[in-house]
C-alpha positions in Angstrom: 0.0 0.0 0.0 1.2 3.5 -0.8 0.0 5.1 2.5 -0.8 4.0 6.0 -4.4 2.7 5.8 -4.5 -0.7 7.5 -6.0 -1.3 10.9 -4.0 -4.0 12.6 -5.9 -6.0 15.2 -3.1 -8.4 16.0 -0.1 -6.4 17.1 1.8 -6.9 20.4 3.4 -4.7 22.9 6.0 -5.9 25.5 5.6 -3.9 28.8 8.9 -4.0 30.7 7.1 -5.1 33.8 5.6 -8.1 32.0 9.0 -9.0 30.4 10.6 -8.8 33.7 8.0 -11.0 35.3 8.4 -13.7 32.6 12.2 -13.5 33.0 12.0 -13.9 36.8 10.1 -17.2 36.3 12.1 -18.5 33.4 9.1 -18.2 31.0 8.8 -17.3 27.4 5.9 -17.4 24.8 5.6 -21.2 24.3 9.3 -21.6 23.5 9.4 -18.5 21.5 11.8 -15.8 22.8 10.4 -12.5 24.0 11.7 -9.9 21.4 14.8 -8.0 22.4 15.7 -5.2 22.7 12.7 -4.0 24.6 9.6 -3.0 22.7 9.1 0.7 22.1 6.3 2.8 20.6 8.8 4.4 18.2 9.7 1.0 16.8 6.1 0.1 16.5 5.2 3.3 14.7 8.2 2.9 12.3 7.1 -0.6 11.5 3.5 0.6 10.9 4.6 3.3 8.5 6.7 0.8 6.5 3.8 -1.8 6.4 1.0 0.6 5.5 -0.7 0.4 9.0 -2.6 3.5 10.1 -3.5 2.1 13.5 -2.7 -0.9 15.6 -4.6 -2.4 18.6 -2.0 -3.8 20.8 -2.1 -6.8 23.2 0.1 -8.8 25.5 0.7 -12.2 24.0 0.9 -15.7 25.6 1.3 -16.7 28.4 -0.8 -13.7 29.4 -0.7 -12.2 32.9 -1.5 -15.2 35.2 1.9 -16.9 35.3 1.0 -19.6 37.8 1.6 -17.6 41.1 -1.0 -16.2 43.4 -4.1 -14.5 42.0 -3.1 -11.3 43.7 0.2 -11.3 41.7 -1.8 -11.8 38.5 -4.1 -9.0 39.3 -1.3 -6.6 39.9 0.5 -7.6 36.7 -2.8 -7.2 34.7 -3.2 -3.7 36.1 0.4 -2.7 35.4 0.3 -4.1 31.8 -3.1 -2.4 31.1 -2.0 0.9 32.4 1.1 0.8 30.3 -0.9 0.0 27.2 -3.3 2.8 27.9 -0.5 5.2 28.3 0.8 4.3 24.9 -2.7 4.8 23.4 -3.0 8.1 25.2 0.3 9.3 23.8 -0.7 8.1 20.2 -4.5 8.2 20.1 -4.9 8.1 16.4 -2.4 5.2 15.9 -2.4 3.0 18.9 -5.1 1.2 20.7 -5.1 -1.6 23.3 -6.8 -4.8 24.4 -6.8 -5.2 28.1 -5.4 -8.3 29.8 -7.4 -10.1 32.5 -6.1 -12.6 35.1 -8.0 -15.7 34.1 -8.7 -18.2 35.6 -9.3 -15.8 38.5 -12.8 -14.8 37.3 -13.4 -12.2 40.1 -10.1 -10.6 39.2 -10.9 -10.8 35.5 -14.3 -9.1 36.0 -12.7 -6.3 38.1 -9.9 -5.7 35.7 -12.2 -5.7 32.6 -14.4 -3.1 34.2 -11.4 -0.9 35.2 -9.8 -1.2 31.8 -12.9 -0.5 29.7 -14.5 2.2 31.9 -11.4 4.0 33.4 -8.6 3.3 30.9 -10.9 3.3 27.8 -9.3 0.3 26.2 -10.6 -1.0 23.0 -11.5 -4.5 24.1 -10.2 -7.5 26.0 -7.6 -10.1 25.1 -8.1 -13.7 26.3 -5.6 -16.5 26.1 -7.1 -19.6 24.3 -6.4 -21.6 27.6 -5.1 -20.8 31.0 -3.4 -23.8 32.7 -5.5 -26.2 30.6 -8.9 -24.4 31.1 -10.5 -23.3 27.9 -12.7 -20.4 27.1 -16.0 -22.5 27.2 -15.2 -23.5 30.8 -18.5 -23.1 32.7 -16.7 -21.2 35.5 -15.9 -18.4 33.0 -19.6 -17.7 32.4 -19.8 -14.6 34.5 -17.0 -13.0 32.4 -18.7 -13.8 29.1 -22.0 -12.5 30.5 -20.4 -9.2 31.4 -18.5 -8.8 28.2 -21.7 -9.5 26.3 -23.5 -6.9 28.4 -20.9 -4.4 27.3 -21.0 -5.4 23.5 -17.3 -5.9 24.0 -14.7 -7.0 21.4 -12.7 -9.9 22.6 -9.4 -10.9 20.9 -8.5 -14.5 21.4 -4.8 -15.2 21.3 -3.5 -18.8 21.4 -1.3 -20.1 24.2 0.7 -23.3 24.6 -1.7 -26.2 25.0 -1.4 -28.3 28.2 1.1 -30.8 26.7 4.8 -31.0 26.1 6.2 -29.2 23.2 7.4 -31.3 20.2 11.2 -31.4 20.3 12.6 -28.4 18.5 9.1 -27.0 17.8 8.1 -23.9 19.7 4.4 -23.6 20.2 3.8 -20.6 17.9 5.0 -22.7 14.9 2.3 -25.4 15.1 0.6 -25.7 18.5 -0.9 -22.2 18.5 -3.1 -22.9 15.4 -4.3 -26.1 17.1 -5.1 -24.3 20.4 -7.1 -21.6 18.8 -9.2 -24.2 17.1 -9.6 -26.1 20.3 -10.9 -23.2 22.3 -13.2 -22.1 19.5 -14.8 -25.6 19.4 -15.0 -25.7 23.2 -16.8 -22.3 23.1 -19.2 -23.7 20.5 -20.0 -26.9 22.3 -20.5 -25.2 25.6 -22.9 -22.6 24.0 -21.0 -19.5 24.6 -21.6 -18.2 21.1 -25.3 -18.9 21.2 -25.8 -17.4 24.7 -23.9 -14.3 24.2 -24.7 -12.9 20.7 -23.5 -9.3 21.4 -19.9 -10.0 22.2 -17.6 -9.9 19.1 -14.8 -12.5 19.2 -11.7 -12.3 17.0 -9.8 -15.5 16.5 -6.0 -15.1 15.8 -4.1 -16.4 12.8 -7.1 -17.0 10.6 -8.9 -19.1 13.3 -6.4 -21.8 13.3 -7.8 -24.5 11.2 -11.4 -23.8 12.0 -12.4 -22.4 8.6 -10.9 -25.4 6.9 -12.6 -27.9 9.2 -15.9 -26.0 9.9 -18.1 -28.5 8.0 -16.4 -31.4 9.8 -17.4 -29.7 13.1 -20.9 -29.0 12.1 -21.6 -32.4 10.6 -20.2 -34.4 13.5 -21.7 -32.1 16.2 -25.2 -32.3 14.8 -25.2 -36.0 14.3 -23.0 -37.4 17.1 -22.2 -34.8 19.8 -25.5 -32.8 20.1 -28.3 -34.1 17.8 -30.6 -31.4 19.2 -28.6 -28.9 17.0 -28.7 -28.9 13.2 -25.5 -28.5 11.1 -26.9 -25.1 10.1 -27.2 -24.2 13.8 -23.6 -25.1 14.4 -22.4 -23.2 11.3 -24.4 -20.2 12.4 -22.5 -20.1 15.7 -19.1 -20.6 14.1 -19.7 -17.9 11.6 -20.1 -15.4 14.4 -16.3 -15.5 14.9 -14.1 -12.8 13.4 -10.7 -13.8 12.1 -7.4 -11.9 11.6 -4.9 -12.5 8.8 -1.8 -12.7 10.9 0.4 -15.5 9.4 -2.8 -16.7 7.6 -2.8 -14.9 4.2 -1.0 -17.4 2.2 -2.4 -18.8 -1.1 -3.6 -22.0 0.5 -5.0 -20.4 3.7 -6.8 -17.2 2.4 -9.2 -18.9 0.0 -10.4 -21.2 2.8 -10.8 -18.3 5.2 -12.7 -16.1 2.7 -14.9 -19.0 1.7 -16.0 -19.5 5.3 -16.0 -16.2 7.0 -19.0 -13.9 6.9 -18.6 -10.6 5.0 -16.9 -8.1 7.2 -15.4 -10.8 9.5 -11.8 -10.9 8.2 -9.4 -8.3 9.7 -5.8 -7.5 9.0 -3.2 -8.6 11.5 0.6 -8.5 11.6 1.6 -10.3 14.8 4.6 -7.9 15.1 7.1 -8.1 16.8 6.8 -11.7 17.6 6.5 -12.3 13.9 9.4 -10.3 12.5 8.8 -7.6 10.0 10.1 -9.7 7.1 7.3 -12.2 7.8 4.8 -9.4 7.8 6.0 -8.3 4.4 5.8 -11.9 3.2 2.1 -12.2 4.1 1.3 -8.6 3.0 2.5 -9.6 -0.5 0.0 -12.5 -0.6 -2.7 -10.0 0.4 -1.7 -7.4 -2.1 -1.4 -9.9 -5.0 -4.4 -12.1 -4.3 -6.2 -12.4 -7.6 -9.8 -13.3 -6.5 -11.0 -10.6 -4.1 -14.5 -9.4 -4.9 -15.1 -5.7 -5.2 -14.3 -3.9 -1.9 -13.1 -7.1 -0.2 -9.5 -6.1 0.0 -10.4 -2.7 1.5 -12.6 -4.5 4.0 -9.8 -6.7 5.2 -7.3 -4.0 5.4 -9.4 -1.4 7.0 -13.1 -1.1 6.7 -14.2 -4.2 8.8 -11.9 -3.2 11.6 -13.1 0.4 11.5 -16.7 -0.9 12.0 -15.6 -2.7 15.2 -13.4 0.3 16.4 -15.0 3.4 15.1 -12.6 5.7 16.8 -10.0 4.7 14.1 -12.4 5.0 11.2 -11.1 8.4 10.1 
């Protein structure tokens, strides 16, 4: 693109307090190193200018803010992370937004932090990890959080985390396991009725939804005949089509046609995954978007900007 126009819904920030907390516990992002040197708004803006991105809505990536210690520690880290992100958005209101982190599986803490972030900090939505210590987003204990987010018509960005299993040797989770875990939590939400009970919440799945678009008709056919015969295949597809999807690492010539064939109009959004995906990787996938031969009229503009502008109207102009 010749000018900054894209709205990037999948871009990360690395608050120093969060990076230090991970380092103190010997953690990383599923075997993927935390980018060094430290993240800066200046570096983010430079990347955005080079990649044609007008605005980025930033989030903390896996493993999120509940790092296995006490709930009080997770609540404090969530607050520090969210205030850091809100300060970046305040300094660059036309170009930077933020998704608030919440300390699941501490539901009371998550409710408190979501309210503070959305009401006081003015964040653009909430980021949830696909699982927290093996508990997926359809977990019945998380019902109060979904009810509150639905009441607020919130946008929820779902980012994958390392699934509760050992890494394949030499294979960090972002390479293969993340697409699996996004799909796993989406199906868990479907089977436990989250999507049907809470129709006002808008849920964005990372990385093209994992392999959900490719396997959606597998899920609908088997669910309606074997798992829950009380639901028709069309009922299942209706729920699955409520998801939004970002294009981060998912714009290749074998992935994009499947995504566009499944997603509802207006439900595919641009994502870069920077800085955890290096800028060269962003350019690689941007090339696929920019040269895709089969867009319908207006479809490229919707992916790059217009669909996200409808979800986040403060960035529309």
